[in-house]
C-alpha positions in Angstrom: -124.5 175.5 68.2 -127.8 177.3 68.5 -127.4 178.7 64.9 -126.6 175.3 63.6 -129.7 173.8 65.3 -131.9 176.6 63.8 -130.5 176.0 60.3 -131.0 172.2 60.6 -134.6 172.8 61.7 -135.2 175.1 58.7 -133.7 172.5 56.3 -135.9 169.8 57.9 -139.1 171.8 57.3 -138.0 172.8 53.8 -137.4 169.1 53.0 -140.8 168.2 54.5 -142.6 170.8 52.4 -140.7 169.7 49.3 -141.6 166.1 49.9 -145.3 167.0 50.0 -145.1 168.6 46.6 -145.0 166.8 43.2 -143.3 167.6 39.9 -144.5 166.6 36.5 -143.2 167.2 33.0 -145.2 167.3 29.8 -143.3 166.7 26.6 -145.2 167.4 23.3 -144.3 166.1 19.9 -147.0 167.9 17.9 -146.7 168.2 14.2 -147.8 171.7 13.1 -146.5 173.6 16.1 -144.7 176.7 14.9 -142.3 179.1 16.7 -144.4 181.9 18.2 -147.4 179.7 18.8 -148.6 179.4 22.4 -150.2 176.9 24.6 -152.3 178.1 27.5 -152.1 175.7 30.4 -155.1 176.0 32.9 -154.8 174.3 36.2 -158.4 173.2 37.1 -159.7 173.6 40.7 -162.5 171.1 41.2 -163.6 172.5 44.6 -163.2 176.1 43.6 -163.5 176.6 39.8 -163.2 180.4 40.2 -159.6 179.8 41.4 -158.5 178.2 38.1 -155.0 179.4 37.2 -153.2 179.7 33.9 -149.6 179.6 32.6 -148.7 180.6 29.0 -146.2 178.5 27.2 -144.5 180.1 24.2 -143.4 177.6 21.5 -139.7 178.2 20.6 -139.0 174.9 18.8 -141.0 173.7 15.8 -143.3 170.7 16.5 -142.1 170.4 20.2 -142.6 171.8 23.7 -141.7 170.9 27.2 -143.6 172.1 30.3 -142.5 171.4 33.8 -144.4 172.2 37.0 -144.2 171.6 40.7 -147.4 171.8 42.8 -149.2 170.3 45.8 -150.6 167.3 44.0 -152.2 165.7 41.0 -155.1 167.4 39.3 -156.6 168.0 35.9 -155.1 170.5 33.5 -156.6 171.9 30.3 -154.2 172.8 27.5 -155.4 175.2 24.8 -153.5 175.6 21.6 -153.2 179.1 20.1 -151.6 179.3 16.7 -150.1 182.5 15.2 -151.6 181.5 11.9 -155.2 182.9 12.1 -156.3 180.8 9.1 -156.1 177.6 11.1 -159.4 176.0 12.3 -160.6 177.2 15.7 -161.7 173.7 16.7 -159.9 170.8 18.3 -157.6 173.1 20.2 -158.4 172.0 23.8 -156.9 169.0 25.6 -157.5 167.8 29.1 -154.7 165.9 31.0 -154.4 164.5 34.5 -151.0 165.6 35.7 -149.3 164.7 39.0 -145.8 163.4 38.9 -143.5 161.9 36.3 -143.5 162.5 32.6 -146.5 162.6 30.2 -145.6 162.3 26.5 -148.0 163.7 23.8 -147.8 162.8 20.2 -150.0 164.0 17.3 -150.8 167.0 15.2 -152.3 170.5 15.7 -155.3 169.6 13.5 -156.3 167.1 16.1 -154.7 168.7 19.2 -157.5 167.5 21.5 -157.0 163.9 20.5 -153.2 163.5 20.6 -151.8 160.2 22.0 -151.0 160.3 25.7 -148.4 158.2 27.5 -147.5 158.3 31.2 -147.9 156.6 34.6 -151.5 157.7 35.1 -152.5 156.4 31.7 -151.1 152.9 32.0 -154.1 151.4 33.9 -156.1 149.2 31.6 -159.5 150.8 32.3 -158.1 154.3 32.3 -156.4 153.7 28.9 -159.7 152.4 27.5 -161.6 155.4 28.9 -159.2 157.9 27.3 -159.2 156.0 24.0 -163.0 156.0 23.9 -163.3 159.7 24.8 -160.8 160.5 22.1 -162.5 158.3 19.5 -165.9 159.9 20.1 -164.3 163.3 19.9 -162.7 162.3 16.6 -166.0 161.0 15.1 -167.8 164.2 16.1 -164.9 166.4 14.8 -165.0 164.7 11.4 -168.8 165.1 11.3 -168.4 168.8 12.1 -165.9 169.1 9.3 -168.3 167.6 6.8 -171.1 169.8 8.0 -169.0 173.0 7.6 -167.9 171.9 4.1 -171.5 171.1 3.2 -172.6 174.6 4.4 -169.9 176.3 2.2 -171.1 174.2 -0.8 -174.8 174.9 0.1 -175.4 171.1 0.0 -178.5 170.5 2.1 -178.4 166.7 1.8 -174.8 166.5 3.0 -175.5 168.9 5.9 -178.4 166.6 6.9 -176.2 163.5 6.8 -173.6 165.2 8.9 -176.2 166.3 11.5 -177.6 162.7 11.7 -174.0 161.4 12.2 -173.6 163.9 15.1 -176.9 162.9 16.7 -176.1 159.2 16.9 -174.1 159.4 20.1 -171.3 157.1 19.0 -170.0 155.1 22.0 -171.6 157.3 24.6 -173.4 154.4 26.3 -170.2 152.4 26.5 -168.4 155.5 27.8 -171.0 156.0 30.5 -170.7 152.4 31.6 -166.9 152.5 31.5 -166.8 155.8 33.6 -168.9 154.2 36.3 -166.7 151.1 36.4 -163.6 153.2 36.5 -164.6 155.5 39.3 -166.5 152.9 41.4 -164.3 149.8 41.2 -160.7 150.9 40.6 -159.1 151.4 44.0 -155.4 151.8 43.2 -155.4 154.7 40.7 -155.4 158.4 41.6 -156.7 159.1 38.1 -159.8 157.1 38.9 -160.1 158.8 42.3 -159.9 162.2 40.6 -162.5 161.3 38.0 -164.7 160.2 40.9 -164.1 163.6 42.6 -164.9 165.4 39.2 -168.2 163.6 39.0 -169.2 163.9 42.7 -171.6 166.9 42.4 -174.7 164.8 42.7 -173.4 162.5 45.5 -174.0 162.8 49.2 -171.2 163.1 51.8 -172.0 159.6 53.0 -171.6 158.1 49.5 -168.3 159.9 48.9 -167.0 158.9 52.4 -167.8 155.2 51.7 -166.1 155.3 48.3 -163.0 157.0 49.8 -162.6 154.3 52.4 -162.5 151.7 49.5 -159.4 153.2 47.9 -156.0 151.7 48.7 -153.9 153.2 51.6 -151.6 154.9 49.1 -154.5 156.6 47.3 -156.1 157.6 50.6 -152.9 159.6 51.3 -153.0 161.3 48.0 -153.8 164.9 47.2 -157.1 163.8 45.5 -158.1 162.0 48.7 -157.5 165.3 50.7 -159.8 167.1 48.2 -162.4 164.4 48.6 -162.3 164.9 52.4 -162.8 168.7 51.9 -165.8 168.1 49.7 -167.3 165.7 52.3 -167.1 168.4 55.0 -168.4 171.0 52.6 -171.4 168.8 51.7 -172.2 167.9 55.3 -172.7 171.6 56.1 -175.5 172.0 53.5 -177.2 168.6 53.5 -180.6 167.8 55.0 -180.4 168.1 58.8 -177.8 170.9 58.8 -178.6 174.5 59.9 -178.6 176.7 56.8 -175.6 179.0 56.6 -176.5 182.7 57.0 -176.0 184.9 54.0 -176.1 188.5 53.0 -176.3 189.0 49.2 -177.2 191.7 46.6 -180.1 190.9 44.3 -180.5 191.9 40.7 -182.0 195.2 41.7 -179.1 196.1 43.9 -181.0 195.4 47.1 -179.7 193.4 50.1 -181.2 190.0 50.7 -180.5 187.9 53.8 -181.6 184.6 55.2 -183.2 186.5 58.1 -185.5 188.1 55.6 -187.3 184.7 55.3 -187.5 184.0 59.0 -190.8 182.1 59.8 -191.2 181.1 56.2 -190.3 178.1 54.1 -187.5 179.1 51.7 -186.9 177.3 48.5 -183.6 178.2 46.8 -183.4 177.6 43.1 -179.9 177.4 41.6 -180.1 177.5 37.8 -178.4 178.3 34.5 -179.1 177.7 30.8 -180.1 174.1 30.5 -183.2 172.0 29.6 -183.4 170.7 33.2 -183.8 174.3 34.5 -186.5 175.1 31.9 -188.5 172.1 33.0 -188.0 172.7 36.7 -189.0 176.3 36.4 -192.5 175.4 35.2 -192.9 173.1 38.2 -191.7 175.8 40.6 -194.2 178.3 39.3 -197.0 175.9 40.1 -195.5 175.2 43.6 -195.2 179.0 44.2 -198.8 179.6 43.1 -200.0 176.8 45.4 -198.0 177.5 48.5 -196.9 181.1 48.6 -200.0 182.4 50.4 -199.4 179.6 53.0 -195.9 180.5 53.9 -193.5 179.6 51.0 -190.9 181.9 49.5 -188.5 181.2 46.6 -185.1 182.7 45.9 -183.1 182.4 42.7 -179.3 181.8 42.6 -178.5 182.4 38.9 -175.4 183.1 36.9 -175.1 186.7 35.9 -174.3 185.9 32.2 -178.0 184.8 31.8 -179.1 188.0 30.2 -182.1 188.2 27.8 -180.4 190.6 25.4 -177.6 188.1 24.8 -180.0 185.5 23.3 -182.9 187.5 21.8 -181.2 188.4 18.5 -179.8 185.1 17.4 -181.7 182.4 19.4 -185.3 183.4 19.7 -186.4 179.9 20.8 -183.9 180.0 23.7 -185.1 183.5 24.6 -188.7 182.2 24.6 -187.7 179.6 27.2 -185.6 182.0 29.2 -188.3 184.7 29.4 -190.3 183.2 32.3 -187.1 182.4 34.1 -186.0 186.0 34.0 -189.4 187.4 35.1 -190.1 185.6 38.4 -192.4 186.9 41.1 -189.6 186.2 43.6 -186.1 187.7 44.0 -183.0 186.7 42.0 -179.4 186.8 43.0 -176.5 186.7 40.5 -173.9 184.4 42.0 -171.0 185.7 39.9 -171.3 189.2 41.2 -168.2 189.9 43.3 -170.2 190.5 46.5 -172.1 187.2 45.9 -169.5 184.7 44.8 -168.9 183.4 48.3 -172.4 181.8 48.2 -171.1 179.2 45.7 -168.8 177.6 48.2 -171.0 178.3 51.2 -174.0 176.4 49.8 -171.9 174.0 47.6 -173.6 175.1 44.4 -171.9 172.4 42.4 -174.6 171.6 39.8 -177.9 172.8 38.3 -180.9 172.8 38.6 -180.4 172.5 42.3 -183.3 172.9 44.8 -182.7 173.5 48.6 -185.6 173.7 50.9 -185.1 175.5 54.3 -187.6 175.3 57.1 -188.9 178.4 59.1 -186.3 177.3 61.8 -183.5 177.7 59.2 -182.9 174.0 58.9 -182.2 172.4 55.6 -184.9 169.8 55.0 -184.4 168.9 51.4 -181.7 169.1 48.7 -182.4 167.8 45.3 -181.1 168.1 41.7 -184.0 168.9 39.4 -186.7 166.8 41.2 -189.5 168.6 43.0 -191.2 165.4 44.3 -189.8 165.4 47.8 -190.3 169.1 48.2 -193.9 168.9 47.2 -194.5 166.1 49.7 -193.0 168.2 52.5 -194.9 171.3 51.6 -198.2 169.4 51.3 -197.7 167.9 54.7 -196.5 171.1 56.4 -198.6 173.8 54.7 -201.9 172.1 53.9 -203.9 171.5 57.0 
């Protein structure tokens, strides 16, 4: 009897674990797929991008594939088409899907792999269907414009090249897409796809804003995997928002020297998280002015920067970008590469979810400001505290 009870208990827990997982199937009817081609299937991790995983699906039937997966819940996947025929275009090979449970059917061709027709439970909602149609339509217009540009380059047709570039610069439908995205993520309460899009776009939101939105979803969505991820990001944000004690850190700077939070004890510390973007170039100029004004009064700055931002990578073929990068790479303060193995933990610890990000820490190690790109609040605080 004892053995039977143990077996029953094991079966119960196995059933419980199984019930918590979800299984989905992707069926592709894609004209142009050949035997030997492959599709890389990346499972995205919104909270921890560095934990992105990949499966390789080998095509063994012309124009068709089936992919089945069981996981802990719905999330975004990126499918990347890799043909064996090297003469095929390298563009339009990437496709993003939201996959949780049930079957998603894809129909199209390899020349427009990124814009294939999608059918499934998560794509039936009216706003979601419109959102996907609009994103695919914009991608199709841009793709065709790129095609014309490449052909004009081959023909050395300057006028045609100019026309294609003008077409690309028009931003077809982007205003409508922005409006539709906001409507989808902020008003649709019964779709996990909408909740996942909200999670995907939550980098600039506070924990209070996310918590309020989460409470607006239906009870079913609040029990979903996406809702669990939203709760995790709420707690993550709370630990590094204004009012929280700054988490300690020990990192290795670009010169191989250790840098810790304790090194800045008694000082105001401004952390600058940046990468290659126009916003970072603009913010950098403002930071240099702030540093020159307040460093002698008790301000220090510390860079958190991606390690792939190396001047040699850009000098030879993008001199204008190098000109903008040069001052960023020659600061008077210390810089830390966040992608170095000994430093990657800082991404999660400080929720470095976007850039340019500015975090101001008081001499008492309390976070007193956290802003994306704007130095206004930080200047006001420093002017009040450091100018007597």
